[in-house]
Every structure is written in structure tokens, then in C-alpha cells.
N, C-alpha and C positions, 0 to 999 in steps of 0.2 A: 504494499499500500504506500502510496506517495504521501510525504508529510506535507500538508498544506497549511501553511502559516502565513500570517500577515508580515512578519519581521524575521530574520535570521541574524544571529550573533556573528563576530568573527569566528569564533570556535566552531559553529554550525557551518560557516563556509570553509573553513579547513577541513572538517569533517567530511564535506562534499568532495573536497580534492583527494581525500583518501578512499572514497567510495563507500563511506560509512553512513551518510545521511539518507540517500535515496536507493541504496543498495549498489551491488555490483554492476547491474546493467543499466542503471539510472545516469542522469547526466552528472557530469563531474567538472567542477571549476579547476582553473590551473592550480599547480602546486604553489606554496607559500612565497616563493621567489617572485612569481609572475602575477599573484593575486593582486588586483589594483583596486580593491574595496575593502572596507572594515565591517559593514553591515548592510543589510538591505531592509528598507522600511516600505510600507505602503505609502 
């Protein structure tokens, strides 16, 4: 199941880069060195 929230913290974004937030086949953000945002808000 996809985690649908209105905001994501920096740790959430880093977890996405590791494939932990949306699962192994879900979307992944770049690794920490290439991540260009600290949070996502609605």
C-alpha cells in the first residue's frame, strides 16, 4: 500500500531513497548527496 500523506520529513525522503518508504518497486528519490529538498508539504 502506498503511504499517502500531505507532508514528508527529511528522514522520510531519505527512506524513500533507500527504498523503504514506498517499497522496493515504488518510486525512489536520489541518494542523500543528490537530494535537493529537506521536506515536502502540501
